[in-house]
N, C-alpha and C positions, 0 to 999 in steps of 0.2 A: 438588539440583543448585545450585551457586553462581549467584547472580544471578537466581534464580527469582522473588524478590519485587521485582525491579527493574521499575519502570514508566517508560517513556520519558516525558519531560516534554513537554507540549504546547507547541510553540513559538508565540510571539506574532507576529501580523502587525506590520508597521511601524506601521500606524495604531493598533493596540491598544497597542503599546509607547509610541507618542507620547502617547496619552491617559494611560497609566499614569505616564509621566514628567511630564506636565503636572500631574497631581494631586500627585505627589511634590514638585514645585517650588512648588505653591500652598500646601501644608501649611506649608512653612518655606523661607526663602531658601536656595538651594544654590549651591555653587561648581561649576565645570566638573569638578573631580576627583571629586566625589561623584556627579555625573550619569554620568560615564564608568564609574565602578565599578558603578553600578546597571545600566547597559546591558550591561556585561560579565556581571554576575550573571544578567541575562535572556538571555544567550547570543545577543546580536544580532550580525549581521555588521558588519564595519567600515564598509561603505558605508551601512548602515542607521543605525549610530551617528552618523556624520557628518551624515546627513540630519536625524535627530532633534535633534541638538544645534543645528544651523543653524536649524531651525524654532523650537526653544525660545528661542533668542536673538532671532530676528525678531519673535516674538510676546511678547517681554519676560517670559517665564517664567524665563529664566536671565540674570542680570545680575550680574557679579562685583563691580562697584562697590557696588551695593545690598547684595549679600551681605557684603562687607567692612565696610560701615557698620553693618549690623544685627548682625553678629558682634561687632565691637568694642564697640558699645553694650551688647549683652547680656552679654558676658563682664565688662565693667567694672561695669555696674550690678547684675548678679545675683551673679556670683562674686567681684566686687571684684578682678579681675585688673589688674595694672599694664601699662603700654605695652610693656615688654620681653616679657612672656609672650604678650600678644596678638599682637605682631609675630612672635614665634617660631612661634606656632600658625598664623597666616595664611601665613607663608612655607612651612610644612609642607604647606599646601593649594595651593601653587604660585600664590599670589595675586601679581599684578604689583606693582612698587614704587609705581606711580601709585595703584592701588586700595588698597594698604596705607596710603598716606599719607591717602587719602580716608577710610578707615575710622577711623584714629587722630584725624582732625579732628573726629570726633563727640564726643570726650572734652574737656569744658571744663576748663581748667587749675585754676580755683578748686575745682571739684567733685573733681578728681583729688587735689589736696593735702588737701582735707577728708577724703576717703575714706581716704587713706593714714594720716592722723592718727587717725581713728576706728578703723581696723584695728589700728594700733599700740597704742592705748589698750586695746582689747578683749583683744588678746594679752597685754599687760602685766598686766592684771587676772587673766588665767587662769594666769599663770606662778607656780609655787610655789617657784621657785629663789630662794635667799637671797643667793648670791654675786653681787654687782653686775656683775662681768665676764661671768659665765656668763649672767646675765639679759639683758645687752646682746647677747651672741652669739646667744642663742635668738631674741630679738626680731628681730635682723638677718636671721637665717636664714629666719624665717617670712615677712618682708616681701620678701626677695629671691626666695623660692620663688613668691610671688604675682606677681612680675614688676615690681617697682618699681626705679627707678634708685638706684644706690649712694649718690650724693651726697644725694638726697632722703631716703633712709632714715637716713643719718647725721644730717641736720638734725633729723629728727623724734626720733630716739633721744636726741640731745643736749638737746633741749628737755624730753623726758619724764624722762630719767635723767641730770641733770647730774653730771659727775665731781667 
């Protein structure tokens, strides 16, 4: 008989779900969107979701400014993403303009430019392309994919590969 192996999922109480979400937020900073998705996955009612989110905010488990700051810092330092990509990803998580700006303020300008130059040099050393125009194009595409601004990319490329 179809559905014979179906076992109903034990639903969580609001307190159990709150504890589970507190642990979820302690493990790593989360944004509202991630918490809402987790609550939907736990099949919590909307009233319970609102209550849990309110408690998480009141008890500082959920803080979007802190999330935006740590997200921007991490993506820049670990994955070497530029401001454009970080901005795009934070917007996709529905982070407010204020929090987005706060997150980007975590990136020091000097460190940003140094990272861009280091990335460009690494990519340039890995390119096997002989044609200087194609080499420039591949370098540009790589840095643009990482999320760096066009004018900064051209400045670095022109320094590394003068015409």
